[in-house]
N, C-alpha and C positions, 0 to 999 in steps of 0.2 A: 279609713281609720283602723289601726291595729288595735285589737283589744286583748286583754289578758286571757279570755277565753280562746281567743285565736291561738295564743302561745300554748295554752293547756293542750288543745287539740294537737299541736306539733309534738308535744312530750308524749302524748298517748300513742303516736304512731312512730315514735323515734326508736330505731332498732338498736340504738346504743344506750337507751335509757337505763338498762340494768347495770351498765358498767359503773354508774355512780356508787352502788353499793360496795364496789371493791376499794373505795377510798374513804379515809377518815376525815369527815367534815362535820363540824358542829351543827347541830340543828338550827336552822334559820340563817345561817351564814352564807352569803353569795360571794364566792372567791374568784375574783377577776384579776388575779395576779399570778397565775401559773407561768407567765412569761418571765417572772423573776425567781419564783420558788414554787415548784410543783407540790401538790398535796401528798400526804403520806398514804401509801397503800395499806390496806387493812392488815395484810399479812407481814408487814415490816416488824412490828415489836416481836412477834412470836419467833420469826425466823432469825431476827438479830440475836434474840435470846438463846437460840440453839448454837449460833456462832459463839456467843460469849461463854455460855456454860458447859457446852460439850466440845466444840472444836478448839477453843482457846484454853479453857480451865482444865478440861481432861486430856485433850489431845496435845495440847502444848506444841512444841516445835514439830511434832509429827504431822500436824494438820497442814503444813506446807505442802506436803505431798498427799496425804490421806484425804484431806478435805479439798484438794484442788486449789489451794490458795496461790500456788507459784504460777499456774497457767491462767489465772483470772484475766490479766490484761488482754491476751489474745483471744480467750474465750468469749469475754464481754465485748470486746471489739468487733468480733465477727457478728455477733447478735445485734449490735447497732447497726453494722453494715447492712444487715438485712432490711433495715428500715430506710436506709438512704442510699441503696443501690451500689454497695461496695461488696465485691466478691471476697471470699475468704483469704486471710493472710495479708490484708492491706490496712488493718486498723488495730490499734491497741488503745485500751483504756488506762490512762496514766496522768499523773501530775496535774497541772492546771491549765486553763485555756491560755493564759498569758505565757506560761513556760512553753507550751506546744506551738504557739504562734512564733516565738523566738526560735525554736527549733526549725520550723518550716522556713522561716525566713532566711536564717543563715545557710540552710542546705540549699535553697533555691538560688541565693546570692552566690554561693560557691559554684553551683552548676552553670551559672551565666556570668562568671567573673570577668567577662570582657565588657559588660554592660553596667551602667552605673545610675540607673533611675529606678525608683520604687514608686508605684502608683497606688493611691488609696483615695479616701474621701475625707473631707473636713467633718462630714457627719458620721464617721465611723465611731463605734464605741471607743472610748478614749484609750482603754487598754491596748487596742490594736495599734493606735498612733504611737503610744508610748514605747510598744515593743519595736516599732520601726526605728524610732529615735535610738534605742539602745543597741539595735543591730547595727545601724549606721556607724555608731561609735566604735565599732570593732575595726574599722578602717576609716579613721577620721579624714575628713575632707574629700573622700572618694565618691560618696553617694549623695544624691539629691532626690527630692521627692516631688511628685506631682499630685495634687489632691483635686478631686473633683469638687468644685466649689458649691454648686447647687444641684438639688436632686433631679431637675429637669435638664440639666446638661448632659451630653452624650460622652460616656466614658471612651468611646472610640477615638475621640479628639485627643485624648492624652496618650495613646498608645502607639509607639514607633519603635524602631530598630535599637533605640537606646535603652529601652525598658528591659529590666532584668526580671522583676517579679511585681505582680499585682496582688494586693490583699484587699478583699472585699467582704462585706457581710452579705449574705443571701438575702436577709431581711434587715431593714433599717431598724435599729432599736428604738427610735423615737416614734417614727411615722408608721412603720409596718410595711413600707414600700419594698416590693420584690425586685430584685435583679434578675434578668433573664441569664441564667447560669450557662446554658448551652451557647447563647450568642456571645457572651462576654469571653468564655473560655476559647471559643474559636478566634475571636478578635486577638486574644493573647498569643495563641499558638501561631496564627498568621504572621505575627510580628516577631516571632521567635522567642517570646517571653514565657514565663511560667506563672501560674496563677494558685492563690491560696484563698480557699472559701472558708469564712467564719459562719458556722451553722448554728450558733448558740440560740437563735430565736426562730429556728426552723425545724430542727430535728424533733421528731415526735408529733408533729402536726402537718408536715408537708411532705408528700412523696417526692423523692429526688432520685437521680440516677447517675451517681458520681462516675462509675465506669462507663456508662452509655455516653456522657458528655466528654469523656476523656479527661476528666479533672487530674490535676497534678498532686495537689496537697489540699487537706481540709482539716479543720479543728473545730471543737465545740465542747460545750459543758454538758453535764448530765443532770443538773439540779433544777432546770427550768421545765420545759414540757416533758423531759424524760423522767421526771419525778424520783430522782435518785436520792434526794435528801440534801440538807444544808451542807455546802462545801464538798459534795461528792465529786470525784476526780473527773477530769476531762478526757478527751480522746483525740488521737490524731490519725488521719488517714494519708497514706503515702502510695501512690500507684505503683503496682508491681514493677512497672519498666523503669522507675526511678530508684528502687530500694537498693541496688548494689553500687549505685554511683553517688547517692546522696550521702553527704557528710553530716553526721549529727554533732552539733557543736558541744552538747553537754554529755560528755563521755563518762557516764556513771556506770557502776558495776553491773547493774541489770541490763545494760545494753551490750556488755561484752560478749564475745562469742562463747567463753567458757567461765560464767561468773564463779563458779566454785573450784576453779583451778588456782585462783588467787594469783594470777600472773601479774607481776609490777607493771608490765607494759600493756597498753590497750589495744586490743583487736576487736574491731566491731562485729557484732553478731550479723548473721546473714538475714535477709528479709526484713520485715517490719520490726522485729525485736530489736534492731539497732537503734530504734527511736525510743526505747525505754531509758530511763536514767537511774532513779533510785527505788527503794523498796516500795512496793505498792501498799496503800493504806486498807487493809483487809476489811475493817468494819464498813468504811465508806464504800468500797467495791461491792460489798454484800447489799448495800441499799440499791445500787444500780442493778444488781442481779434480780433483786425482788421486783423492781418495777418492770424489767424486761419480761418477766415472766407473765405480767399483765398484757404487755404489747404483743406477746405470743398469741393471745387470744382475740386481738383486734386487728382490724384490716386498715392499713394507712390511707387507702383511698376513701373509705367511709369516713375517717377521721377528718380528712380534708373537705369531703362534701359537707359534713355537719358544721365544721369550722366556717365555711364560706356562708352558710345560711344564718349562722349565729352573728357574724360580724356584721352581715347586711341587715339583719333585724335590729341589731343595736344602732346602727346608723339611721334607719328608718324611724325607730321609735325616738331617737333624740330630735330628728328632724320635724316630727309631728307635734312634738310637745312645746306649747307656747312658752313655757318657762325656761326652755333651753336654747333660745334664738340667739344668745350672745355667744354661744360656743361656736368656734371655727374647727371644721373637720380639717385635719392635716394628713389623714390617711388617704390612699388612693380610693376613688369611688368605684372602681372596677374590682370586683372580688378577685379576679384572676391576677391582679397586679399587687395584692396585699397578702401579707402573712396572716397570723391568727391574733393579732392585737389591733385595736382601733385607738387613735389618739385624737384628742380635741384640744384646741388652744383656747385658754381663758385666763384673763389677767388674774383672777382670784381662784385659780385652779388648786392651789395647794390647800387653802382652808376648806374648800369644798370636798376635796379627797379626804381630808382629816375628819371632817364631819361625817362623811359616808362610812368611813371605817367605824366610827363610833356607833352608827346605826346598823352595822352588820354587813356592809358592802365593801369588800377590800379591793381597791384598785391601787395604782401608784402614780407618782408625780415625777416629772423630769423637767429640771430647770431649763429655761426661765418660766415657762408657762404652760407645760404640756400635762394634760390628764391622760393617763394611759390605762387602757383596760385590756387584759389578755383573756381569751377564750380557749380553755382546755375542754374540748368536746366530750371527753370521757367522764368528767364529773360535773358538767353544767347542764341545766335544763333551760328551755326556751322560756318558760315563765320566770326563771331567774333573772333573765335579761329584762324583761318587762318590769319587774320589781325593782331591779337596780336602777332603771331610768326614773322610775317614780321617786325613789329616794333621793337620787341626785337632783331632781327638779325641786324637791321639797327643800333641800339644803339651799339651793340657789334662791328660791322664793323667800326663804328666811334669812338671807343675806349673812350667812354664817361668818363671813369674813369681818363682819363688824365686831366679832367677839375676839378679844386678844388671844385666848387660849387656842383658837383654831389657826392664828397666824404664826404662832411660835413654831419655829423650825425644830423637828426632831432630828437626832443624830443621823438616822437612816430614813430617806424619803423615797 
């Protein structure tokens, strides 16, 4: 039987315990939704104030050069690259995940224009599938999709010489299940296809080696585990070997070889900068910069080790609690095969999540019946996890779903 004292003892010897003080979290709040929006770094307000009152108000347009605004996409891209195993000059922070998926898809389709199948999963985050639909419309009737229907099916069965590109999430957004990135990348390349990895639910909590596995493209957001702030920009990785042959479909002026020559004809930039499009949102980029300053002080392997302990503790605490017996674990039982969130299926999951939030434990819900809990190791303690399970059990015991106010759907779930 795991007790709260056991969890407190883990907190006392936790080498990452002090990092919690680097984030803004209200006293008594247990935040288990970092997989949707990360917590605010404590330095964010002061540093953003400097950008607003000095760089913008006083520096004005001069700050594009003097404050380094212009080079932020590449500078921040290289820093995120340090977290996910990408060498310099292969990543830029820009635009949104959806836009970057579209760029990568169209580039890969052009590079394999003699093939006409795109492989993905029915369980993909919907924007991935929507972007596939949009990319296919560029050549109506030419492309078809093959979607992995069930999580237990083998993606290898869908990959052959007809496949142009594969788009997969490294971590399943509902269940937390991990793909074996190295294996699937090899399968793609052995068939002559290209692969795009969606890293939205893994960057910042999972060690990766994009260069080492010979990845082609990758995309992701910065507002989840990377803590860049609401709506902070996304990033795109394009392997060095593809950069001079990849065609970026959104030929905006920041991707031009000489943006300030104002040439009426488009000439793509060399290297990764050709995957830029419009002007970068400086204030949002600053949020990413501030969070990466914290990641510079942490070790991604240690983050992963604590994440695995936390997710396993949560699963074990739910399993031992008699009030939680109706919950069905849908995440992998093997810590090596799951990311940093854990999901349970429960027919009354939404009212329970809503009641938990009211009691100071913030998780989230994914239709039709998934209760999802994200574990950001840098600002969570082990006792937090024990308390969260106790509060969840109390909500179940009280049958909160019998109260109409907990069943009423909010706009954001």
